[in-house]
N, CA, C and O atoms as a CHARMM CRD file, in Angstrom:
* protein
*
  348
    1    1 MET  N    -20.88000 137.96000 -47.14200 PROA 1      0.00000
    2    1 MET  CA   -22.08100 138.06900 -48.08800 PROA 1      0.00000
    3    1 MET  C    -22.72000 139.11000 -47.41500 PROA 1      0.00000
    4    1 MET  O    -22.71000 139.23500 -46.19100 PROA 1      0.00000
    5    2 LEU  N    -23.47200 140.12500 -48.48000 PROA 2      0.00000
    6    2 LEU  CA   -24.17300 141.07900 -48.27100 PROA 2      0.00000
    7    2 LEU  C    -25.55400 140.72100 -47.85400 PROA 2      0.00000
    8    2 LEU  O    -26.02900 139.81900 -48.54400 PROA 2      0.00000
    9    3 SER  N    -26.44400 141.24400 -46.78000 PROA 3      0.00000
   10    3 SER  CA   -27.80300 140.63100 -46.74000 PROA 3      0.00000
   11    3 SER  C    -28.81100 141.33300 -47.68000 PROA 3      0.00000
   12    3 SER  O    -28.55400 142.48700 -48.02100 PROA 3      0.00000
   13    4 ILE  N    -29.79500 140.80700 -48.07200 PROA 4      0.00000
   14    4 ILE  CA   -30.63900 141.39100 -49.07700 PROA 4      0.00000
   15    4 ILE  C    -31.04200 142.76900 -48.89900 PROA 4      0.00000
   16    4 ILE  O    -31.37100 143.58000 -49.76400 PROA 4      0.00000
   17    5 THR  N    -30.93900 142.95800 -47.20200 PROA 5      0.00000
   18    5 THR  CA   -31.44500 144.17200 -47.11300 PROA 5      0.00000
   19    5 THR  C    -30.60300 145.44500 -47.22500 PROA 5      0.00000
   20    5 THR  O    -31.07700 146.58100 -47.25200 PROA 5      0.00000
   21    6 GLU  N    -29.26100 145.12700 -47.28800 PROA 6      0.00000
   22    6 GLU  CA   -27.88400 145.91100 -47.40800 PROA 6      0.00000
   23    6 GLU  C    -27.96900 146.15900 -48.87400 PROA 6      0.00000
   24    6 GLU  O    -27.94100 147.30900 -49.31300 PROA 6      0.00000
   25    7 SER  N    -28.07300 145.11800 -49.64400 PROA 7      0.00000
   26    7 SER  CA   -28.03600 144.82400 -50.92000 PROA 7      0.00000
   27    7 SER  C    -29.25400 145.84500 -51.70300 PROA 7      0.00000
   28    7 SER  O    -29.01400 146.66100 -52.59300 PROA 7      0.00000
   29    8 LYS  N    -30.40600 145.58700 -51.18700 PROA 8      0.00000
   30    8 LYS  CA   -31.43400 146.55700 -51.53900 PROA 8      0.00000
   31    8 LYS  C    -31.08700 147.99300 -51.46000 PROA 8      0.00000
   32    8 LYS  O    -31.31100 148.78700 -52.37300 PROA 8      0.00000
   33    9 LYS  N    -30.44500 148.34100 -50.15800 PROA 9      0.00000
   34    9 LYS  CA   -30.02900 149.86300 -49.90500 PROA 9      0.00000
   35    9 LYS  C    -29.42700 150.36900 -51.33900 PROA 9      0.00000
   36    9 LYS  O    -29.88200 151.21100 -52.11300 PROA 9      0.00000
   37   10 ILE  N    -28.22300 149.54800 -51.42700 PROA 10     0.00000
   38   10 ILE  CA   -27.25800 149.86800 -52.47800 PROA 10     0.00000
   39   10 ILE  C    -27.76600 149.95600 -53.66600 PROA 10     0.00000
   40   10 ILE  O    -27.42100 150.96600 -54.27800 PROA 10     0.00000
   41   11 LEU  N    -28.69600 149.01900 -54.38100 PROA 11     0.00000
   42   11 LEU  CA   -28.99200 148.91900 -55.47800 PROA 11     0.00000
   43   11 LEU  C    -30.15100 149.83500 -56.00500 PROA 11     0.00000
   44   11 LEU  O    -30.33400 150.16800 -57.17500 PROA 11     0.00000
   45   12 ASN  N    -31.10300 150.26800 -54.60300 PROA 12     0.00000
   46   12 ASN  CA   -32.06000 150.92500 -55.07600 PROA 12     0.00000
   47   12 ASN  C    -31.89100 152.49200 -54.83300 PROA 12     0.00000
   48   12 ASN  O    -32.83000 153.28800 -54.81400 PROA 12     0.00000
   49   13 LYS  N    -30.57500 152.80100 -54.65400 PROA 13     0.00000
   50   13 LYS  CA   -30.49900 154.01900 -54.62400 PROA 13     0.00000
   51   13 LYS  C    -30.57700 154.59400 -55.77100 PROA 13     0.00000
   52   13 LYS  O    -30.40300 153.85400 -56.74000 PROA 13     0.00000
   53   14 ASN  N    -30.84800 156.01700 -56.02900 PROA 14     0.00000
   54   14 ASN  CA   -31.22200 157.23500 -57.25800 PROA 14     0.00000
   55   14 ASN  C    -32.42900 156.46500 -57.69200 PROA 14     0.00000
   56   14 ASN  O    -32.38100 156.14100 -58.87800 PROA 14     0.00000
   57   15 GLY  N    -33.53300 156.07400 -57.02000 PROA 15     0.00000
   58   15 GLY  CA   -34.77300 155.94200 -57.28700 PROA 15     0.00000
   59   15 GLY  C    -35.16700 154.49800 -57.90800 PROA 15     0.00000
   60   15 GLY  O    -36.29400 154.06000 -58.14200 PROA 15     0.00000
   61   16 LEU  N    -33.79100 153.83400 -58.12100 PROA 16     0.00000
   62   16 LEU  CA   -34.22800 152.49600 -58.70600 PROA 16     0.00000
   63   16 LEU  C    -34.78900 151.46600 -57.70700 PROA 16     0.00000
   64   16 LEU  O    -34.54000 151.41400 -56.50300 PROA 16     0.00000
   65   17 ASN  N    -35.64000 150.60500 -58.47000 PROA 17     0.00000
   66   17 ASN  CA   -36.47800 149.55300 -57.51700 PROA 17     0.00000
   67   17 ASN  C    -36.56000 148.30900 -58.17300 PROA 17     0.00000
   68   17 ASN  O    -37.34500 147.95900 -59.05400 PROA 17     0.00000
   69   18 TYR  N    -35.38600 147.50700 -57.47300 PROA 18     0.00000
   70   18 TYR  CA   -35.11100 146.22500 -58.16200 PROA 18     0.00000
   71   18 TYR  C    -35.93500 145.24400 -56.88400 PROA 18     0.00000
   72   18 TYR  O    -35.96900 145.45700 -55.67200 PROA 18     0.00000
   73   19 SER  N    -36.53700 144.15200 -57.66400 PROA 19     0.00000
   74   19 SER  CA   -37.29900 143.29600 -56.86700 PROA 19     0.00000
   75   19 SER  C    -36.31100 142.62900 -56.06300 PROA 19     0.00000
   76   19 SER  O    -35.12000 142.84500 -56.28700 PROA 19     0.00000
   77   20 ASP  N    -36.69300 141.79800 -55.10200 PROA 20     0.00000
   78   20 ASP  CA   -35.87300 140.75000 -54.34200 PROA 20     0.00000
   79   20 ASP  C    -35.23900 139.63100 -55.32200 PROA 20     0.00000
   80   20 ASP  O    -34.09300 139.18200 -55.28800 PROA 20     0.00000
   81   21 GLU  N    -36.15800 139.34500 -56.09200 PROA 21     0.00000
   82   21 GLU  CA   -35.49400 137.98500 -57.12800 PROA 21     0.00000
   83   21 GLU  C    -34.32600 138.76500 -57.79200 PROA 21     0.00000
   84   21 GLU  O    -33.18800 138.29600 -57.75300 PROA 21     0.00000
   85   22 GLU  N    -34.58500 139.92500 -58.38800 PROA 22     0.00000
   86   22 GLU  CA   -33.53500 140.42400 -59.07500 PROA 22     0.00000
   87   22 GLU  C    -32.25400 140.79100 -58.17300 PROA 22     0.00000
   88   22 GLU  O    -31.11700 140.70300 -58.63600 PROA 22     0.00000
   89   23 ILE  N    -32.46200 141.12700 -57.10800 PROA 23     0.00000
   90   23 ILE  CA   -31.35800 141.62000 -56.18400 PROA 23     0.00000
   91   23 ILE  C    -30.52700 140.37400 -56.07100 PROA 23     0.00000
   92   23 ILE  O    -29.32200 140.53800 -56.26500 PROA 23     0.00000
   93   24 ASN  N    -30.95800 139.10800 -55.78300 PROA 24     0.00000
   94   24 ASN  CA   -30.38700 137.77200 -55.66000 PROA 24     0.00000
   95   24 ASN  C    -29.68500 137.72200 -56.59900 PROA 24     0.00000
   96   24 ASN  O    -28.48200 137.50700 -56.44800 PROA 24     0.00000
   97   25 LYS  N    -30.28500 137.92300 -57.94300 PROA 25     0.00000
   98   25 LYS  CA   -29.62000 137.49300 -59.44700 PROA 25     0.00000
   99   25 LYS  C    -28.35600 138.30300 -59.83000 PROA 25     0.00000
  100   25 LYS  O    -27.44400 137.95900 -60.58200 PROA 25     0.00000
  101   26 ILE  N    -28.52900 139.59800 -59.05300 PROA 26     0.00000
  102   26 ILE  CA   -27.32800 140.46900 -59.26100 PROA 26     0.00000
  103   26 ILE  C    -26.45000 140.06700 -58.17300 PROA 26     0.00000
  104   26 ILE  O    -25.30600 139.89400 -58.59200 PROA 26     0.00000
  105   27 ARG  N    -26.57200 139.86100 -56.95200 PROA 27     0.00000
  106   27 ARG  CA   -25.62300 139.36700 -56.10500 PROA 27     0.00000
  107   27 ARG  C    -24.94100 138.23800 -56.38600 PROA 27     0.00000
  108   27 ARG  O    -23.71300 138.21300 -56.31300 PROA 27     0.00000
  109   28 GLU  N    -25.85200 136.91500 -56.82500 PROA 28     0.00000
  110   28 GLU  CA   -25.11900 135.89300 -57.41300 PROA 28     0.00000
  111   28 GLU  C    -24.20700 136.13700 -58.43700 PROA 28     0.00000
  112   28 GLU  O    -23.10500 135.58900 -58.40500 PROA 28     0.00000
  113   29 PHE  N    -24.50000 136.83200 -59.27400 PROA 29     0.00000
  114   29 PHE  CA   -23.67200 137.37400 -60.39000 PROA 29     0.00000
  115   29 PHE  C    -22.27500 137.96900 -59.89400 PROA 29     0.00000
  116   29 PHE  O    -21.18400 137.67400 -60.38200 PROA 29     0.00000
  117   30 ILE  N    -22.50900 138.91100 -58.77600 PROA 30     0.00000
  118   30 ILE  CA   -21.23900 139.85100 -58.37600 PROA 30     0.00000
  119   30 ILE  C    -20.31000 138.72700 -57.57800 PROA 30     0.00000
  120   30 ILE  O    -19.09400 138.72500 -57.77000 PROA 30     0.00000
  121   31 TYR  N    -20.79400 137.98200 -56.87200 PROA 31     0.00000
  122   31 TYR  CA   -20.07400 136.70100 -56.33100 PROA 31     0.00000
  123   31 TYR  C    -19.42700 135.66600 -57.18500 PROA 31     0.00000
  124   31 TYR  O    -18.52300 134.92400 -56.80100 PROA 31     0.00000
  125   32 VAL  N    -19.93700 135.67500 -58.32300 PROA 32     0.00000
  126   32 VAL  CA   -19.29700 134.72300 -59.25000 PROA 32     0.00000
  127   32 VAL  C    -18.10800 135.18600 -59.53800 PROA 32     0.00000
  128   32 VAL  O    -17.00100 134.67800 -59.35900 PROA 32     0.00000
  129   33 LEU  N    -18.61400 136.82700 -60.28900 PROA 33     0.00000
  130   33 LEU  CA   -17.21500 137.40900 -60.76000 PROA 33     0.00000
  131   33 LEU  C    -16.08500 137.76900 -59.54800 PROA 33     0.00000
  132   33 LEU  O    -14.87000 137.85600 -59.72300 PROA 33     0.00000
  133   34 ALA  N    -16.65600 137.91600 -58.54900 PROA 34     0.00000
  134   34 ALA  CA   -15.69000 137.92700 -57.32400 PROA 34     0.00000
  135   34 ALA  C    -14.34000 136.50700 -57.11000 PROA 34     0.00000
  136   34 ALA  O    -13.13000 136.48100 -56.88300 PROA 34     0.00000
  137   35 GLU  N    -15.46000 135.46600 -57.35000 PROA 35     0.00000
  138   35 GLU  CA   -14.72000 134.15600 -57.29200 PROA 35     0.00000
  139   35 GLU  C    -13.84300 134.11500 -58.61100 PROA 35     0.00000
  140   35 GLU  O    -12.65000 133.90800 -58.39200 PROA 35     0.00000
  141   36 ILE  N    -14.16400 134.25500 -59.79300 PROA 36     0.00000
  142   36 ILE  CA   -13.18200 134.23800 -61.06600 PROA 36     0.00000
  143   36 ILE  C    -12.15400 135.03500 -60.82200 PROA 36     0.00000
  144   36 ILE  O    -11.07900 134.58700 -61.22000 PROA 36     0.00000
  145   37 ASP  N    -12.12100 136.22900 -60.21800 PROA 37     0.00000
  146   37 ASP  CA   -10.95100 137.44700 -59.77300 PROA 37     0.00000
  147   37 ASP  C    -10.22100 136.61000 -58.97800 PROA 37     0.00000
  148   37 ASP  O     -9.01500 136.49900 -59.20200 PROA 37     0.00000
  149   38 TYR  N    -10.81600 135.90700 -57.95100 PROA 38     0.00000
  150   38 TYR  CA    -9.85800 135.49400 -57.03500 PROA 38     0.00000
  151   38 TYR  C     -9.03100 134.41000 -57.29800 PROA 38     0.00000
  152   38 TYR  O     -7.87700 134.32100 -56.88000 PROA 38     0.00000
  153   39 GLU  N     -9.68000 133.46600 -58.07900 PROA 39     0.00000
  154   39 GLU  CA    -9.01300 132.52900 -58.69600 PROA 39     0.00000
  155   39 GLU  C     -7.71000 132.74000 -59.89700 PROA 39     0.00000
  156   39 GLU  O     -6.78200 131.95800 -60.10200 PROA 39     0.00000
  157   40 ILE  N     -8.01200 134.16900 -60.64900 PROA 40     0.00000
  158   40 ILE  CA    -7.12200 134.61300 -61.64300 PROA 40     0.00000
  159   40 ILE  C     -6.37400 135.23200 -60.69400 PROA 40     0.00000
  160   40 ILE  O     -5.20300 134.92400 -60.91500 PROA 40     0.00000
  161   41 PHE  N     -6.46400 136.06500 -59.59500 PROA 41     0.00000
  162   41 PHE  CA    -5.63100 136.53800 -58.79700 PROA 41     0.00000
  163   41 PHE  C     -4.57300 135.49600 -57.91800 PROA 41     0.00000
  164   41 PHE  O     -3.40800 135.79800 -57.66100 PROA 41     0.00000
  165   42 MET  N     -5.04100 134.57900 -57.63100 PROA 42     0.00000
  166   42 MET  CA    -4.21800 133.26500 -56.95400 PROA 42     0.00000
  167   42 MET  C     -3.32800 132.85300 -57.71000 PROA 42     0.00000
  168   42 MET  O     -2.17900 132.62300 -57.33100 PROA 42     0.00000
  169   43 ARG  N     -3.85500 132.66600 -59.20000 PROA 43     0.00000
  170   43 ARG  CA    -3.12800 131.88900 -60.18300 PROA 43     0.00000
  171   43 ARG  C     -1.78700 133.12500 -60.74000 PROA 43     0.00000
  172   43 ARG  O     -0.59600 132.81400 -60.72700 PROA 43     0.00000
  173   44 HSD  N     -2.11400 134.01800 -61.03400 PROA 44     0.00000
  174   44 HSD  CA    -0.95600 135.13100 -60.83500 PROA 44     0.00000
  175   44 HSD  C      0.23900 134.96300 -59.86200 PROA 44     0.00000
  176   44 HSD  O      1.41500 134.77400 -60.17300 PROA 44     0.00000
  177   45 LEU  N     -0.38400 135.08500 -58.42000 PROA 45     0.00000
  178   45 LEU  CA     0.55900 134.81600 -57.38200 PROA 45     0.00000
  179   45 LEU  C      1.53000 133.45200 -57.51600 PROA 45     0.00000
  180   45 LEU  O      2.71000 133.33800 -57.18400 PROA 45     0.00000
  181   46 GLN  N      0.75000 132.58500 -58.03800 PROA 46     0.00000
  182   46 GLN  CA     1.63600 131.29500 -57.92000 PROA 46     0.00000
  183   46 GLN  C      2.78000 131.38300 -59.19500 PROA 46     0.00000
  184   46 GLN  O      3.92900 130.94300 -59.15900 PROA 46     0.00000
  185   47 GLU  N      2.15900 132.03100 -60.24100 PROA 47     0.00000
  186   47 GLU  CA     2.88600 132.10200 -61.38600 PROA 47     0.00000
  187   47 GLU  C      4.46600 133.00300 -60.96700 PROA 47     0.00000
  188   47 GLU  O      5.62500 132.67100 -61.21300 PROA 47     0.00000
  189   48 GLU  N      3.98700 134.09200 -60.33600 PROA 48     0.00000
  190   48 GLU  CA     5.06500 134.89100 -59.73500 PROA 48     0.00000
  191   48 GLU  C      6.04000 134.11500 -58.81400 PROA 48     0.00000
  192   48 GLU  O      7.25400 134.29900 -58.73800 PROA 48     0.00000
  193   49 LYS  N      5.45300 133.40500 -58.27100 PROA 49     0.00000
  194   49 LYS  CA     6.32500 132.56600 -57.18900 PROA 49     0.00000
  195   49 LYS  C      6.98000 131.70800 -57.90500 PROA 49     0.00000
  196   49 LYS  O      8.19000 131.78300 -57.69400 PROA 49     0.00000
  197   50 GLU  N      6.67900 130.92100 -58.66600 PROA 50     0.00000
  198   50 GLU  CA     7.33400 129.77200 -59.29700 PROA 50     0.00000
  199   50 GLU  C      8.64900 130.79300 -60.19400 PROA 50     0.00000
  200   50 GLU  O      9.85100 130.54300 -60.10400 PROA 50     0.00000
  201   51 LYS  N      8.00100 132.05300 -61.10500 PROA 51     0.00000
  202   51 LYS  CA     9.47600 132.79700 -61.49900 PROA 51     0.00000
  203   51 LYS  C     10.15400 133.00300 -60.72100 PROA 51     0.00000
  204   51 LYS  O     11.30600 132.61000 -60.90700 PROA 51     0.00000
  205   52 GLN  N      9.88400 133.62800 -59.60000 PROA 52     0.00000
  206   52 GLN  CA    10.87700 133.81000 -58.65400 PROA 52     0.00000
  207   52 GLN  C     11.83800 132.68500 -58.56500 PROA 52     0.00000
  208   52 GLN  O     13.01200 132.60100 -58.92700 PROA 52     0.00000
  209   53 ASN  N     10.84600 131.63500 -57.85200 PROA 53     0.00000
  210   53 ASN  CA    11.91200 130.62200 -57.54200 PROA 53     0.00000
  211   53 ASN  C     12.81500 129.89400 -58.82100 PROA 53     0.00000
  212   53 ASN  O     13.57800 128.96300 -58.56600 PROA 53     0.00000
  213   54 SER  N     12.68000 130.31400 -59.93400 PROA 54     0.00000
  214   54 SER  CA    13.47200 129.78000 -61.21700 PROA 54     0.00000
  215   54 SER  C     14.32000 130.91500 -61.31900 PROA 54     0.00000
  216   54 SER  O     15.34000 130.71500 -61.97800 PROA 54     0.00000
  217   55 ASP  N     14.16800 132.09400 -60.82800 PROA 55     0.00000
  218   55 ASP  CA    15.17200 132.92600 -61.04400 PROA 55     0.00000
  219   55 ASP  C     16.40300 132.92800 -60.15600 PROA 55     0.00000
  220   55 ASP  O     17.55100 133.31500 -60.37300 PROA 55     0.00000
  221   56 ASP  N     15.75500 132.31400 -58.95800 PROA 56     0.00000
  222   56 ASP  CA    17.11300 132.03200 -57.89000 PROA 56     0.00000
  223   56 ASP  C     18.05000 130.83000 -58.24500 PROA 56     0.00000
  224   56 ASP  O     19.14700 130.67800 -57.70800 PROA 56     0.00000
  225   57 VAL  N     17.58200 130.06900 -59.10000 PROA 57     0.00000
  226   57 VAL  CA    18.21600 129.03300 -59.47500 PROA 57     0.00000
  227   57 VAL  C     19.16400 129.39300 -60.64300 PROA 57     0.00000
  228   57 VAL  O     18.80300 129.74000 -61.76700 PROA 57     0.00000
  229   58 LYS  N     20.51000 129.24700 -60.17400 PROA 58     0.00000
  230   58 LYS  CA    21.61900 129.95900 -60.98900 PROA 58     0.00000
  231   58 LYS  C     22.26900 128.79400 -62.00100 PROA 58     0.00000
  232   58 LYS  O     22.86300 127.76500 -61.68000 PROA 58     0.00000
  233   59 ILE  N     22.00700 129.22000 -63.10100 PROA 59     0.00000
  234   59 ILE  CA    22.75800 128.39400 -64.34400 PROA 59     0.00000
  235   59 ILE  C     23.64300 128.85300 -64.96600 PROA 59     0.00000
  236   59 ILE  O     23.72400 129.88200 -65.63700 PROA 59     0.00000
  237   60 ILE  N     24.65100 127.71100 -64.63700 PROA 60     0.00000
  238   60 ILE  CA    26.15400 128.07500 -65.09600 PROA 60     0.00000
  239   60 ILE  C     26.73400 127.42800 -66.35600 PROA 60     0.00000
  240   60 ILE  O     27.24800 126.31300 -66.26800 PROA 60     0.00000
  241   61 PRO  N     26.67500 128.07900 -67.53100 PROA 61     0.00000
  242   61 PRO  CA    26.86900 127.26200 -68.73700 PROA 61     0.00000
  243   61 PRO  C     28.31200 126.92800 -69.04900 PROA 61     0.00000
  244   61 PRO  O     29.26500 127.70100 -68.95500 PROA 61     0.00000
  245   62 ILE  N     28.32900 125.87800 -69.36800 PROA 62     0.00000
  246   62 ILE  CA    29.66400 124.81800 -69.19100 PROA 62     0.00000
  247   62 ILE  C     29.94800 124.79600 -70.78500 PROA 62     0.00000
  248   62 ILE  O     29.12600 124.24700 -71.51800 PROA 62     0.00000
  249   63 ASN  N     31.08900 125.38100 -71.30900 PROA 63     0.00000
  250   63 ASN  CA    31.42900 125.23600 -72.32900 PROA 63     0.00000
  251   63 ASN  C     32.08300 123.77800 -72.73100 PROA 63     0.00000
  252   63 ASN  O     33.31200 123.76500 -72.65900 PROA 63     0.00000
  253   64 ASN  N     31.56300 122.75500 -73.07300 PROA 64     0.00000
  254   64 ASN  CA    31.96900 121.26900 -73.33200 PROA 64     0.00000
  255   64 ASN  C     33.37200 121.28500 -74.00400 PROA 64     0.00000
  256   64 ASN  O     34.35800 120.72300 -73.52700 PROA 64     0.00000
  257   65 ASN  N     33.34600 122.15300 -75.42900 PROA 65     0.00000
  258   65 ASN  CA    34.46200 122.09600 -76.16100 PROA 65     0.00000
  259   65 ASN  C     35.67400 122.53500 -75.26600 PROA 65     0.00000
  260   65 ASN  O     36.72400 121.89200 -75.28900 PROA 65     0.00000
  261   66 GLN  N     35.52800 123.50600 -74.57600 PROA 66     0.00000
  262   66 GLN  CA    36.53300 123.84300 -73.72400 PROA 66     0.00000
  263   66 GLN  C     37.42300 123.10800 -72.53200 PROA 66     0.00000
  264   66 GLN  O     38.61600 123.24300 -72.25900 PROA 66     0.00000
  265   67 ASN  N     36.27400 122.17800 -71.85000 PROA 67     0.00000
  266   67 ASN  CA    36.71300 121.47500 -70.83800 PROA 67     0.00000
  267   67 ASN  C     37.45400 120.22300 -72.06000 PROA 67     0.00000
  268   67 ASN  O     38.65300 119.94600 -72.05600 PROA 67     0.00000
  269   68 THR  N     36.73400 119.79100 -72.74000 PROA 68     0.00000
  270   68 THR  CA    37.68600 118.64500 -73.44000 PROA 68     0.00000
  271   68 THR  C     38.92500 119.28800 -73.74900 PROA 68     0.00000
  272   68 THR  O     39.96100 118.84300 -73.25400 PROA 68     0.00000
  273   69 ILE  N     38.94400 120.31500 -74.53400 PROA 69     0.00000
  274   69 ILE  CA    40.56800 120.51700 -74.69300 PROA 69     0.00000
  275   69 ILE  C     41.36700 120.75700 -73.41300 PROA 69     0.00000
  276   69 ILE  O     42.54000 120.39200 -73.34200 PROA 69     0.00000
  277   70 ASN  N     40.77500 121.33600 -72.45200 PROA 70     0.00000
  278   70 ASN  CA    41.55600 121.54900 -71.38900 PROA 70     0.00000
  279   70 ASN  C     41.85400 120.09400 -70.68600 PROA 70     0.00000
  280   70 ASN  O     42.88300 120.02100 -70.01500 PROA 70     0.00000
  281   71 ASP  N     41.11000 119.06100 -70.78500 PROA 71     0.00000
  282   71 ASP  CA    41.16800 117.65400 -70.24700 PROA 71     0.00000
  283   71 ASP  C     42.46600 116.91100 -70.90400 PROA 71     0.00000
  284   71 ASP  O     43.32600 116.26400 -70.30800 PROA 71     0.00000
  285   72 GLU  N     42.35200 117.21700 -72.45700 PROA 72     0.00000
  286   72 GLU  CA    43.08600 116.73500 -73.65900 PROA 72     0.00000
  287   72 GLU  C     44.37500 117.65000 -72.95600 PROA 72     0.00000
  288   72 GLU  O     45.23500 116.94700 -72.42300 PROA 72     0.00000
  289   73 LYS  N     44.50100 118.48600 -72.92300 PROA 73     0.00000
  290   73 LYS  CA    46.22400 119.10200 -72.35800 PROA 73     0.00000
  291   73 LYS  C     46.61600 118.60900 -71.09900 PROA 73     0.00000
  292   73 LYS  O     47.80500 118.35600 -70.90700 PROA 73     0.00000
  293   74 GLU  N     45.76400 118.43500 -70.20100 PROA 74     0.00000
  294   74 GLU  CA    46.00100 117.78200 -69.01200 PROA 74     0.00000
  295   74 GLU  C     46.83100 116.29600 -69.03600 PROA 74     0.00000
  296   74 GLU  O     47.84700 115.96800 -68.42300 PROA 74     0.00000
  297   75 ARG  N     45.87200 115.42500 -70.12100 PROA 75     0.00000
  298   75 ARG  CA    46.28400 114.19600 -69.97600 PROA 75     0.00000
  299   75 ARG  C     47.66800 114.11900 -70.93100 PROA 75     0.00000
  300   75 ARG  O     48.64200 113.40800 -70.68400 PROA 75     0.00000
  301   76 ASP  N     47.52300 114.99600 -72.04500 PROA 76     0.00000
  302   76 ASP  CA    48.77600 115.19600 -72.67100 PROA 76     0.00000
  303   76 ASP  C     50.27400 115.40800 -71.93000 PROA 76     0.00000
  304   76 ASP  O     51.32900 114.82400 -72.17500 PROA 76     0.00000
  305   77 THR  N     49.98400 116.45800 -70.93400 PROA 77     0.00000
  306   77 THR  CA    51.09000 116.93100 -70.04100 PROA 77     0.00000
  307   77 THR  C     51.50400 115.59900 -69.12500 PROA 77     0.00000
  308   77 THR  O     52.64700 115.19300 -68.91400 PROA 77     0.00000
  309   78 LEU  N     50.08900 114.96100 -68.57900 PROA 78     0.00000
  310   78 LEU  CA    50.36900 113.60500 -67.82900 PROA 78     0.00000
  311   78 LEU  C     51.23500 112.31500 -68.52000 PROA 78     0.00000
  312   78 LEU  O     52.06900 111.69100 -67.86400 PROA 78     0.00000
  313   79 HSD  N     50.94000 112.02700 -69.84200 PROA 79     0.00000
  314   79 HSD  CA    51.43800 111.22700 -70.59700 PROA 79     0.00000
  315   79 HSD  C     52.80000 111.65600 -71.01200 PROA 79     0.00000
  316   79 HSD  O     53.52200 110.73500 -71.39400 PROA 79     0.00000
  317   80 GLN  N     53.31700 112.86800 -71.02200 PROA 80     0.00000
  318   80 GLN  CA    54.44500 113.32300 -71.72000 PROA 80     0.00000
  319   80 GLN  C     55.38600 113.05500 -70.03700 PROA 80     0.00000
  320   80 GLN  O     56.46900 112.47900 -69.93700 PROA 80     0.00000
  321   81 GLY  N     54.79600 113.49900 -69.19700 PROA 81     0.00000
  322   81 GLY  CA    55.59700 113.20800 -67.85200 PROA 81     0.00000
  323   81 GLY  C     55.76800 111.47300 -67.33500 PROA 81     0.00000
  324   81 GLY  O     56.69200 110.97700 -66.69000 PROA 81     0.00000
  325   82 GLU  N     54.93200 111.02600 -67.70100 PROA 82     0.00000
  326   82 GLU  CA    55.13600 109.75000 -67.58600 PROA 82     0.00000
  327   82 GLU  C     56.03000 109.01400 -68.51700 PROA 82     0.00000
  328   82 GLU  O     56.60400 107.97000 -68.20600 PROA 82     0.00000
  329   83 TYR  N     56.13700 109.68100 -69.83200 PROA 83     0.00000
  330   83 TYR  CA    57.01200 109.09100 -70.73300 PROA 83     0.00000
  331   83 TYR  C     58.18400 109.16900 -70.51300 PROA 83     0.00000
  332   83 TYR  O     58.96100 108.21600 -70.57600 PROA 83     0.00000
  333   84 ARG  N     58.58800 110.75100 -70.11300 PROA 84     0.00000
  334   84 ARG  CA    59.74300 111.23100 -69.56400 PROA 84     0.00000
  335   84 ARG  C     60.45900 110.49200 -68.50200 PROA 84     0.00000
  336   84 ARG  O     61.66200 110.27800 -68.65700 PROA 84     0.00000
  337   85 ARG  N     59.69500 109.97300 -67.16700 PROA 85     0.00000
  338   85 ARG  CA    59.97500 109.46300 -66.41600 PROA 85     0.00000
  339   85 ARG  C     60.74300 107.79000 -67.04000 PROA 85     0.00000
  340   85 ARG  O     61.87500 107.33200 -66.88600 PROA 85     0.00000
  341   86 ALA  N     59.70200 107.32300 -67.65600 PROA 86     0.00000
  342   86 ALA  CA    60.13400 106.08400 -67.91600 PROA 86     0.00000
  343   86 ALA  C     61.42400 106.08700 -69.18400 PROA 86     0.00000
  344   86 ALA  O     61.80600 105.03200 -69.68800 PROA 86     0.00000
  345   87 SER  N     61.95400 107.35700 -69.55200 PROA 87     0.00000
  346   87 SER  CA    63.13900 107.26300 -70.30700 PROA 87     0.00000
  347   87 SER  C     64.58700 107.14000 -69.55400 PROA 87     0.00000
  348   87 SER  O     65.62200 107.05900 -70.21500 PROA 87     0.00000
C-alpha cells in the first residue's frame, strides 16, 4: 500500500491539491478496484484451467446401434456354429 506521502506526491502533481481525507478515499477506492480486478483475473484463470482439463478428457462416441448389430451377428455366428456341431 502506498503511504499518504507517496500518494500525495502522485495525486497533487500538476498543481492539484487534495486533502489527506480525499487522498485516503481515492486510495481506498483504487484498492477496492484492484481487489475486484484480482478476483476477476483469478476466476478467469480457474475457468481456463477447468476448460483445459475438460479438453484433456477424450470422449469416444459409441454408436450403440452398430454395437448391437455386431453383437447380434456374433451371437448368430455362435448359434449357427453350435447348431452345426450339434447336428
